[in-house]
N, CA, C and O of each residue as an XYZ file, in Angstrom:
736
protein
N       5.614     33.843      3.311
C       4.285     33.321      3.120
C       3.847     32.653      4.419
O       4.559     31.790      4.933
N       2.731     33.019      4.939
C       2.230     32.452      6.179
C       1.517     31.145      5.885
O       0.798     31.024      4.893
N       1.723     30.174      6.753
C       1.057     28.895      6.597
C      -0.112     28.837      7.563
O      -0.104     29.474      8.616
N      -1.105     28.069      7.187
C      -2.273     27.903      8.027
C      -2.358     26.456      8.491
O      -2.026     25.543      7.735
N      -2.793     26.242      9.706
C      -3.045     24.901     10.192
C      -4.174     24.939     11.205
O      -4.513     26.000     11.729
N      -4.754     23.779     11.479
C      -5.909     23.712     12.381
C      -5.465     23.368     13.797
O      -4.612     22.506     14.010
N      -6.063     24.061     14.754
C      -5.858     23.734     16.156
C      -7.228     23.862     16.825
O      -7.825     24.939     16.808
N      -7.727     22.778     17.409
C      -9.035     22.754     18.071
C     -10.137     23.288     17.153
O     -10.975     24.092     17.561
N     -10.112     22.816     15.894
C     -11.120     23.204     14.897
C     -11.099     24.679     14.530
O     -12.064     25.175     13.948
N     -10.026     25.397     14.854
C      -9.870     26.795     14.451
C      -8.666     26.881     13.521
O      -7.661     26.202     13.732
N      -8.770     27.707     12.503
C      -7.626     27.910     11.626
C      -6.727     28.951     12.274
O      -7.156     30.060     12.590
N      -5.461     28.566     12.465
C      -4.485     29.443     13.099
C      -3.427     29.782     12.066
O      -2.948     28.894     11.362
N      -3.059     31.037     11.962
C      -2.054     31.477     10.999
C      -0.684     31.427     11.657
O      -0.461     32.014     12.716
N       0.219     30.720     11.010
C       1.580     30.614     11.535
C       2.339     31.871     11.141
O       2.348     32.255      9.971
N       2.971     32.508     12.106
C       3.707     33.751     11.851
C       5.029     33.456     11.154
O       5.577     32.359     11.265
N       5.526     34.449     10.439
C       6.840     34.320      9.817
C       7.885     34.179     10.913
O       7.723     34.714     12.009
N       8.961     33.454     10.608
C       9.943     33.208     11.660
C      10.861     34.401     11.928
O      11.602     34.390     12.910
N      10.828     35.410     11.094
C      11.632     36.612     11.319
C      10.715     37.778     11.705
O       9.691     38.020     11.066
N      11.103     38.486     12.756
C      10.332     39.676     13.127
C      10.853     40.854     12.308
O      12.052     40.976     12.058
N       9.917     41.724     11.894
C      10.317     42.887     11.110
C       9.711     44.152     11.703
O       8.689     44.113     12.389
N      10.360     45.259     11.424
C       9.923     46.609     11.794
C       9.295     46.705     13.183
O      10.008     46.611     14.182
N       7.983     46.889     13.265
C       7.296     47.152     14.536
C       7.208     45.920     15.438
O       6.936     46.058     16.631
N       7.430     44.736     14.903
C       7.362     43.526     15.727
C       8.603     43.342     16.598
O       8.589     42.547     17.537
N       9.669     44.068     16.292
C      10.905     43.954     17.075
C      10.728     44.772     18.343
O      10.547     45.988     18.284
N      10.779     44.099     19.499
C      10.524     44.785     20.770
C      11.684     44.585     21.735
O      11.545     43.922     22.762
N      12.809     45.154     21.398
C      13.975     45.164     22.290
C      14.509     46.592     22.332
O      14.306     47.349     21.382
N      15.195     46.980     23.424
C      15.658     48.365     23.525
C      16.740     48.745     22.513
O      16.769     49.879     22.037
N      17.658     47.777     22.173
C      18.706     48.101     21.196
C      19.035     46.883     20.356
O      18.821     45.743     20.770
N      19.563     47.146     19.156
C      19.892     46.074     18.216
C      21.256     46.331     17.575
O      21.728     47.465     17.494
N      21.864     45.242     17.126
C      23.110     45.364     16.347
C      22.682     45.422     14.892
O      22.004     44.514     14.411
N      23.063     46.463     14.191
C      22.606     46.712     12.835
C      23.670     46.310     11.825
O      24.834     46.687     11.960
N      23.271     45.543     10.810
C      24.160     45.164      9.704
C      23.392     45.354      8.408
O      22.166     45.471      8.417
N      24.104     45.383      7.304
C      23.445     45.519      6.003
C      24.232     46.416      5.078
O      25.232     47.015      5.475
N      23.777     46.506      3.838
C      24.425     47.363      2.848
C      24.038     48.813      3.110
O      22.926     49.088      3.562
N      24.942     49.733      2.833
C      24.714     51.178      2.993
C      24.351     51.563      4.427
O      23.659     52.558      4.645
N      24.816     50.780      5.405
C      24.517     51.059      6.811
C      25.814     50.953      7.595
O      26.600     50.025      7.402
N      26.026     51.919      8.486
C      27.189     51.842      9.362
C      26.881     50.824     10.450
O      25.945     50.999     11.230
N      27.673     49.766     10.497
C      27.400     48.694     11.439
C      27.680     49.132     12.865
O      28.595     49.913     13.127
N      26.871     48.613     13.784
C      27.057     48.931     15.189
C      25.788     48.689     15.973
O      24.790     48.212     15.432
N      25.833     49.026     17.266
C      24.676     48.852     18.139
C      23.914     50.176     18.191
O      24.490     51.224     18.483
N      22.606     50.112     17.904
C      21.759     51.299     17.865
C      20.526     51.083     18.742
O      20.092     49.947     18.931
N      19.961     52.169     19.280
C      18.642     52.049     19.921
C      17.627     51.658     18.838
O      17.798     52.010     17.671
N      16.587     50.943     19.220
C      15.631     50.415     18.250
C      14.974     51.512     17.413
O      14.751     51.329     16.216
N      14.661     52.655     18.039
C      14.026     53.749     17.292
C      14.940     54.282     16.197
O      14.487     54.554     15.085
N      16.231     54.433     16.509
C      17.208     54.923     15.538
C      17.359     53.918     14.383
O      17.452     54.313     13.221
N      17.382     52.608     14.714
C      17.518     51.573     13.688
C      16.312     51.574     12.753
O      16.463     51.436     11.539
N      15.123     51.729     13.315
C      13.909     51.764     12.487
C      13.916     52.997     11.584
O      13.490     52.933     10.431
N      14.401     54.115     12.118
C      14.467     55.360     11.355
C      15.440     55.208     10.176
O      15.146     55.665      9.071
N      16.601     54.566     10.408
C      17.585     54.347      9.339
C      16.959     53.504      8.220
O      17.134     53.804      7.039
N      16.232     52.451      8.600
C      15.591     51.584      7.605
C      14.523     52.354      6.839
O      14.394     52.205      5.624
N      13.761     53.176      7.551
C      12.673     53.934      6.914
C      13.230     54.952      5.913
O      12.655     55.153      4.843
N      14.353     55.591      6.266
C      14.972     56.575      5.374
C      15.386     55.944      4.047
O      15.325     56.590      3.000
N      15.803     54.690      4.095
C      16.239     54.000      2.878
C      15.079     53.313      2.156
O      15.261     52.753      1.076
N      13.902     53.358      2.747
C      12.738     52.722      2.136
C      12.799     51.207      2.217
O      12.252     50.506      1.366
N      13.472     50.705      3.254
C      13.639     49.263      3.417
C      13.063     48.828      4.770
O      12.545     49.646      5.530
N      13.161     47.536      5.051
C      12.646     46.983      6.300
C      13.787     46.649      7.242
O      14.909     46.377      6.814
N      13.482     46.674      8.533
C      14.413     46.241      9.569
C      14.019     44.804      9.907
O      12.924     44.564     10.417
N      14.908     43.849      9.623
C      14.605     42.423      9.795
C      15.502     41.851     10.878
O      16.723     41.994     10.827
N      14.885     41.202     11.861
C      15.638     40.561     12.936
C      16.127     39.211     12.430
O      15.327     38.320     12.143
N      17.454     39.062     12.323
C      18.035     37.849     11.751
C      18.441     36.861     12.836
O      18.123     35.675     12.753
N      19.155     37.359     13.869
C      19.602     36.501     14.962
C      18.973     37.004     16.258
O      19.552     37.852     16.936
N      17.789     36.488     16.611
C      17.085     37.006     17.777
C      17.692     36.598     19.121
O      17.433     37.254     20.129
N      18.497     35.526     19.157
C      18.999     35.010     20.434
C      20.276     35.674     20.921
O      20.674     35.449     22.064
N      20.925     36.472     20.109
C      22.173     37.106     20.539
C      21.870     38.342     21.388
O      20.738     38.826     21.412
N      22.877     38.839     22.071
C      22.733     40.040     22.908
C      23.593     41.133     22.315
O      24.810     40.952     22.324
N      23.112     42.219     21.813
C      21.732     42.478     21.413
C      21.398     41.734     20.123
O      22.309     41.299     19.420
N      20.110     41.576     19.792
C      19.722     40.862     18.570
C      20.293     41.530     17.314
O      20.414     42.753     17.250
N      20.638     40.716     16.325
C      21.202     41.233     15.074
C      20.056     41.503     14.103
O      19.220     40.636     13.849
N      20.034     42.726     13.562
C      19.012     43.118     12.591
C      19.699     43.568     11.304
O      20.845     44.018     11.310
N      18.960     43.431     10.202
C      19.502     43.792      8.899
C      18.535     44.740      8.192
O      17.317     44.595      8.288
N      19.094     45.694      7.496
C      18.281     46.628      6.726
C      18.227     46.095      5.300
O      19.231     46.086      4.588
N      17.014     45.643      4.888
C      16.852     44.984      3.603
C      15.366     44.956      3.258
O      14.517     45.054      4.144
N      15.056     44.822      1.979
C      13.664     44.669      1.564
C      13.213     43.273      1.977
O      13.844     42.284      1.605
N      12.122     43.184      2.746
C      11.699     41.913      3.327
C      11.295     40.891      2.265
O      11.607     39.709      2.408
N      10.617     41.314      1.219
C      10.206     40.366      0.183
C      11.426     39.785     -0.538
O      11.436     38.610     -0.903
N      12.444     40.608     -0.740
C      13.687     40.144     -1.363
C      14.395     39.146     -0.440
O      14.939     38.139     -0.893
N      14.376     39.449      0.863
C      14.994     38.579      1.866
C      14.321     37.201      1.863
O      15.001     36.174      1.868
N      12.982     37.186      1.855
C      12.251     35.921      1.845
C      12.520     35.139      0.567
O      12.637     33.914      0.602
N      12.620     35.839     -0.562
C      12.914     35.193     -1.842
C      14.285     34.507     -1.788
O      14.436     33.368     -2.229
N      15.280     35.217     -1.243
C      16.627     34.643     -1.133
C      16.635     33.420     -0.221
O      17.317     32.434     -0.499
N      15.865     33.491      0.879
C      15.781     32.352      1.786
C      15.197     31.124      1.077
O      15.721     30.019      1.216
N      14.128     31.317      0.330
C      13.508     30.212     -0.405
C      14.466     29.634     -1.434
O      14.549     28.420     -1.617
N      15.187     30.523     -2.101
C      16.140     30.100     -3.129
C      17.245     29.236     -2.512
O      17.625     28.212     -3.079
N      17.758     29.652     -1.348
C      18.790     28.871     -0.653
C      18.260     27.497     -0.261
O      18.946     26.489     -0.433
N      17.028     27.456      0.270
C      16.423     26.182      0.662
C      16.275     25.254     -0.541
O      16.522     24.052     -0.441
N      15.876     25.815     -1.666
C      15.688     25.025     -2.879
C      17.019     24.456     -3.368
O      17.087     23.301     -3.788
N      18.077     25.271     -3.313
C      19.401     24.808     -3.726
C      19.885     23.688     -2.834
O      20.434     22.700     -3.323
N      19.689     23.824     -1.522
C      20.109     22.781     -0.586
C      19.357     21.481     -0.851
O      19.940     20.397     -0.808
N      18.079     21.596     -1.122
C      17.261     20.421     -1.388
C      17.713     19.736     -2.677
O      17.729     18.508     -2.757
N      18.076     20.525     -3.678
C      18.516     19.967     -4.951
C      19.857     19.253     -4.817
O      20.126     18.296     -5.543
N      20.695     19.710     -3.896
C      22.017     19.112     -3.723
C      21.972     17.809     -2.938
O      22.915     17.019     -2.990
N      20.875     17.578     -2.206
C      20.778     16.350     -1.435
C      20.699     15.157     -2.368
O      20.064     15.205     -3.421
N      21.362     14.083     -1.953
C      21.356     12.885     -2.771
C      20.357     11.897     -2.196
O      20.374     11.614     -0.998
N      19.504     11.381     -3.034
C      18.522     10.409     -2.590
C      19.064      9.018     -2.875
O      19.491      8.724     -3.992
N      19.045      8.164     -1.860
C      19.543      6.812     -2.010
C      18.396      5.901     -2.425
O      17.367      5.826     -1.752
N      18.588      5.225     -3.524
C      17.569      4.305     -4.024
C      18.071      2.884     -3.799
O      19.206      2.555     -4.142
N      17.210      2.041     -3.217
C      17.580      0.643     -3.000
C      16.694     -0.225     -3.894
O      15.467     -0.204     -3.791
N      17.337     -0.975     -4.758
C      16.628     -1.909     -5.640
C      16.749     -3.308     -5.029
O      17.800     -3.675     -4.503
N      15.675     -4.075     -5.105
C      15.689     -5.411     -4.524
C      15.742     -6.484     -5.602
O      15.123     -6.366     -6.659
N      16.499     -7.534     -5.303
C      16.576     -8.689     -6.182
C      16.354     -9.920     -5.324
O      17.037    -10.133     -4.322
N      15.385    -10.728     -5.737
C      14.983    -11.880     -4.924
C      15.417    -13.179     -5.587
O      15.258    -13.379     -6.791
N      15.965    -14.045     -4.762
C      16.351    -15.381     -5.207
C      15.614    -16.408     -4.355
O      15.145    -16.110     -3.257
N      15.524    -17.609     -4.882
C      15.105    -18.765     -4.091
C      16.344    -19.610     -3.873
O      17.331    -19.429     -4.586
N      16.333    -20.527     -2.917
C      17.549    -21.327     -2.686
C      17.889    -22.239     -3.873
O      19.031    -22.677     -4.011
N      16.909    -22.520     -4.720
C      17.140    -23.403     -5.868
C      17.135    -22.639     -7.191
O      16.758    -23.205     -8.217
N      17.543    -21.372     -7.196
C      17.577    -20.578     -8.420
C      18.607    -21.174     -9.382
O      19.754    -21.411     -9.005
N      18.185    -21.415    -10.638
C      19.118    -22.016    -11.606
C      20.007    -20.948    -12.243
O      19.822    -19.755    -12.003
N      20.963    -21.378    -13.047
C      21.987    -20.486    -13.609
C      21.412    -19.412    -14.514
O      21.856    -18.265    -14.456
N      20.426    -19.752    -15.357
C      19.868    -18.765    -16.276
C      19.217    -17.620    -15.502
O      19.469    -16.452    -15.800
N      18.383    -17.944    -14.512
C      17.740    -16.911    -13.685
C      18.784    -16.100    -12.922
O      18.676    -14.880    -12.790
N      19.789    -16.804    -12.429
C      20.853    -16.127    -11.674
C      21.550    -15.094    -12.562
O      21.754    -13.955    -12.144
N      21.916    -15.487    -13.786
C      22.616    -14.575    -14.700
C      21.736    -13.399    -15.104
O      22.215    -12.271    -15.227
N      20.437    -13.667    -15.311
C      19.475    -12.622    -15.666
C      19.410    -11.572    -14.546
O      19.464    -10.372    -14.815
N      19.297    -12.021    -13.310
C      19.209    -11.108    -12.163
C      20.548    -10.415    -11.911
O      20.586     -9.274    -11.450
N      21.620    -11.096    -12.211
C      22.959    -10.535    -12.059
C      23.141     -9.332    -12.982
O      23.698     -8.314    -12.570
N      22.672     -9.443    -14.236
C      22.777     -8.337    -15.189
C      21.958     -7.134    -14.730
O      22.395     -5.989    -14.850
N      20.759     -7.412    -14.200
C      19.941     -6.325    -13.671
C      20.648     -5.626    -12.515
O      20.681     -4.396    -12.458
N      21.209     -6.397    -11.601
C      21.908     -5.832    -10.443
C      23.098     -4.996    -10.889
O      23.363     -3.930    -10.334
N      23.810     -5.486    -11.892
C      24.970     -4.751    -12.414
C      24.529     -3.400    -12.978
O      25.194     -2.387    -12.763
N      23.414     -3.388    -13.696
C      22.866     -2.139    -14.240
C      22.466     -1.176    -13.133
O      22.745      0.020    -13.219
N      21.813     -1.689    -12.091
C      21.410     -0.840    -10.961
C      22.618     -0.212    -10.282
O      22.601      0.972     -9.945
N      23.669     -1.007    -10.079
C      24.875     -0.488     -9.416
C      25.577      0.551    -10.286
O      26.108      1.533     -9.768
N      25.584      0.343    -11.594
C      26.231      1.308    -12.492
C      25.493      2.632    -12.536
O      26.114      3.674    -12.742
N      24.164      2.613    -12.343
C      23.409      3.871    -12.325
C      23.452      4.546    -10.959
O      22.907      5.637    -10.790
N      24.103      3.902     -9.975
C      24.302      4.545     -8.676
C      23.338      4.116     -7.586
O      23.364      4.683     -6.494
N      22.490      3.135     -7.848
C      21.557      2.655     -6.827
C      22.204      1.557     -5.998
O      23.122      0.872     -6.451
N      21.708      1.403     -4.779
C      22.134      0.273     -3.962
C      21.282     -0.919     -4.346
O      20.170     -0.763     -4.850
N      21.810     -2.117     -4.104
C      21.076     -3.330     -4.428
C      20.965     -4.184     -3.168
O      21.957     -4.483     -2.503
N      19.729     -4.565     -2.864
C      19.480     -5.461     -1.737
C      19.118     -6.813     -2.339
O      18.043     -6.970     -2.917
N      20.009     -7.785     -2.205
C      19.769     -9.123     -2.734
C      19.401    -10.031     -1.570
O      20.040    -10.003     -0.519
N      18.364    -10.835     -1.771
C      17.997    -11.739     -0.684
C      17.515    -13.076     -1.233
O      16.953    -13.170     -2.324
N      17.761    -14.105     -0.426
C      17.273    -15.437     -0.723
C      16.118    -15.666      0.233
O      16.288    -15.595      1.450
N      14.939    -15.941     -0.319
C      13.745    -16.151      0.500
C      13.477    -17.648      0.617
O      13.305    -18.340     -0.387
N      13.444    -18.130      1.837
C      13.192    -19.548      2.088
C      11.714    -19.730      2.412
O      11.178    -19.074      3.304
N      11.056    -20.639      1.669
C       9.633    -20.897      1.874
C       9.474    -22.286      2.494
O      10.096    -23.251      2.051
N       8.643    -22.370      3.509
C       8.363    -23.666      4.131
C       9.611    -24.284      4.727
O      10.309    -23.668      5.532
N       9.883    -25.528      4.311
C      11.030    -26.255      4.880
C      12.334    -25.999      4.140
O      13.338    -26.654      4.419
N      12.335    -25.066      3.211
C      13.556    -24.762      2.460
C      14.646    -24.196      3.356
O      15.810    -24.156      2.959
N      14.290    -23.758      4.556
C      15.263    -23.161      5.474
C      16.402    -24.136      5.807
O      17.488    -23.716      6.205
N      16.141    -25.453      5.639
C      17.207    -26.427      5.909
C      18.311    -26.340      4.861
O      19.399    -26.879      5.062
N      18.035    -25.653      3.725
C      19.047    -25.490      2.671
C      19.706    -24.110      2.739
O      20.048    -23.538      1.704
N      19.886    -23.574      3.939
C      20.452    -22.216      4.022
C      21.883    -22.144      3.512
O      22.342    -21.070      3.123
N      22.610    -23.286      3.506
C      23.968    -23.283      2.944
C      23.913    -22.938      1.456
O      24.781    -22.232      0.941
N      22.872    -23.449      0.763
C      22.698    -23.115     -0.662
C      22.477    -21.610     -0.839
O      22.971    -21.008     -1.792
N      21.728    -21.014      0.094
C      21.476    -19.571      0.051
C      22.765    -18.784      0.215
O      23.010    -17.819     -0.509
N      23.599    -19.207      1.185
C      24.886    -18.530      1.387
C      25.766    -18.664      0.150
O      26.395    -17.693     -0.270
N      25.816    -19.868     -0.440
C      26.629    -20.082     -1.639
C      26.158    -19.170     -2.773
O      26.968    -18.571     -3.481
N      24.830    -19.074     -2.932
C      24.246    -18.252     -3.979
C      24.628    -16.778     -3.805
O      25.023    -16.120     -4.768
N      24.511    -16.265     -2.583
C      24.831    -14.855     -2.345
C      26.329    -14.578     -2.474
O      26.718    -13.523     -2.974
N      27.172    -15.511     -2.028
C      28.610    -15.295     -2.174
C      29.014    -15.324     -3.655
O      29.895    -14.574     -4.074
N      28.373    -16.185     -4.436
C      28.609    -16.219     -5.889
C      28.161    -14.892     -6.514
O      28.832    -14.358     -7.397
N      27.022    -14.367     -6.047
C      26.472    -13.092     -6.513
C      27.438    -11.946     -6.186
O      27.716    -11.099     -7.035
N      27.947    -11.926     -4.948
C      28.895    -10.881     -4.528
C      30.186    -10.946     -5.343
O      30.736     -9.918     -5.740
N      30.659    -12.162     -5.585
C      31.901    -12.342     -6.338
C      31.747    -11.855     -7.780
O      32.667    -11.262     -8.343
N      30.573    -12.111     -8.374
C      30.331    -11.699     -9.764
C      30.223    -10.178     -9.892
O      30.551     -9.620    -10.938
N      29.759     -9.499     -8.822
C      29.584     -8.035     -8.865
C      30.730     -7.285     -8.177
O      30.598     -6.105     -7.854
N      31.829     -7.963     -7.961
C      32.963     -7.383     -7.241
C      33.507     -6.108     -7.900
O      33.972     -5.203     -7.207
N      33.449     -6.037     -9.236
C      34.024     -4.894     -9.952
C      33.163     -3.636     -9.861
O      33.700     -2.528     -9.876
N      31.847     -3.780     -9.766
C      30.957     -2.608     -9.774
C      30.378     -2.265     -8.406
O      29.909     -1.144     -8.204
N      30.400     -3.205     -7.463
C      29.835     -2.921     -6.149
C      30.523     -3.718     -5.062
O      31.259     -4.669     -5.327
N      30.264     -3.308     -3.833
C      30.838     -4.051     -2.706
C      29.761     -4.187     -1.624
O      28.890     -3.331     -1.478
N      29.848     -5.274     -0.884
C      28.869     -5.547      0.165
C      29.111     -4.621      1.356
O      30.250     -4.412      1.773
N      28.021     -4.069      1.895
C      28.150     -3.219      3.074
C      28.407     -4.061      4.319
O      29.059     -3.607      5.259
N      27.898     -5.276      4.320
C      28.087     -6.210      5.435
C      27.958     -7.620      4.865
O      27.413     -7.795      3.775
N      28.447     -8.620      5.578
C      28.282     -9.988      5.077
C      26.806    -10.397      5.092
O      26.003     -9.780      5.792
N      26.443    -11.433      4.324
C      25.050    -11.878      4.306
C      24.554    -12.197      5.716
O      25.278    -12.753      6.542
N      23.287    -11.823      5.965
C      22.728    -11.960      7.310
C      21.368    -12.648      7.213
O      20.539    -12.272      6.385
N      21.137    -13.658      8.060
C      19.881    -14.384      8.070
C      18.923    -13.704      9.037
O      19.190    -13.617     10.235
N      17.792    -13.218      8.499
C      16.765    -12.580      9.316
C      15.460    -13.310      9.070
O      14.827    -13.113      8.032
N      15.049    -14.147     10.003
C      13.835    -14.932      9.820
C      14.033    -15.920      8.689
O      14.906    -16.785      8.754
N      13.218    -15.789      7.651
C      13.324    -16.698      6.505
C      13.973    -16.025      5.308
O      13.809    -16.476      4.174
N      14.717    -14.935      5.557
C      15.406    -14.228      4.486
C      16.889    -14.124      4.795
O      17.287    -13.771      5.905
N      17.690    -14.435      3.801
C      19.130    -14.256      3.888
C      19.445    -13.030      3.036
O      19.264    -13.068      1.819
N      19.913    -11.943      3.652
C      19.996    -10.648      2.985
C      21.424    -10.112      2.929
O      22.221    -10.321      3.844
N      21.726     -9.418      1.835
C      22.987     -8.680      1.714
C      22.699     -7.402      0.909
O      21.915     -7.421     -0.040
N      23.348     -6.287      1.306
C      23.168     -5.023      0.600
C      24.487     -4.649     -0.064
O      25.542     -4.651      0.569
N      24.406     -4.328     -1.349
C      25.593     -3.913     -2.103
C      25.509     -2.430     -2.416
O      24.462     -1.929     -2.826
N      26.611     -1.737     -2.222
C      26.696     -0.313     -2.561
C      27.568     -0.171     -3.797
O      28.533     -0.920     -3.954
N      27.253      0.772     -4.681
C      28.074      0.945     -5.883
C      29.455      1.480     -5.524
O      29.609      2.286     -4.606
N      30.433      1.023     -6.253
C      31.790      1.559     -6.042
C      31.862      2.915     -6.704
O      31.156      3.175     -7.679
N      32.720      3.791     -6.176
C      32.861      5.139     -6.740
C      33.386      5.022     -8.174
O      34.272      4.222     -8.473
N      32.811      5.842     -9.039
C      33.204      5.824    -10.451
C      34.611      6.370    -10.590
O      34.949      7.392     -9.992
N      35.433      5.688    -11.380
C      36.819      6.122    -11.591
C      36.844      7.210    -12.654
O      36.217      7.080    -13.705
N      37.573      8.282    -12.372
C      37.626      9.417    -13.311
C      38.849      9.327    -14.191
O      39.063     10.191    -15.041
């Protein structure tokens, strides 16, 4: 499928990344494919072999000497390429980071409430970014922030582990927890 994009207010059609049949302009090619004797052929002979089978000559590896071409139906080839791309995309894992915010004076009830949420996030496989936000002059109580985060890390020791120790960045004391691998 050709894509379109604008260049200098003109619509330009993007060519397919594989050259086929008449677009291949080299004197000889290495031929591969089903029902084809593999080897190096002059371009005219390779095109004739593809035409006899009612298929297309597709340039797969253009940078090699000589370029590698395959005898295959082009629409089927493009379909397989899309299918492979879709499978690769589906296999990729997306990392989700959930945030939990504390104040330096967070009481026990709020702490336990947020702790349960963090535990749930880690069990579902998300990372958790916990931070203590200091407002105004609260920055003088940063020891309370460290105590709070270390208590938080200790409580979640079974389901997650800290990627790094708590770090003070401006008015935020931050730590990121990654879920531990599930035991089988």
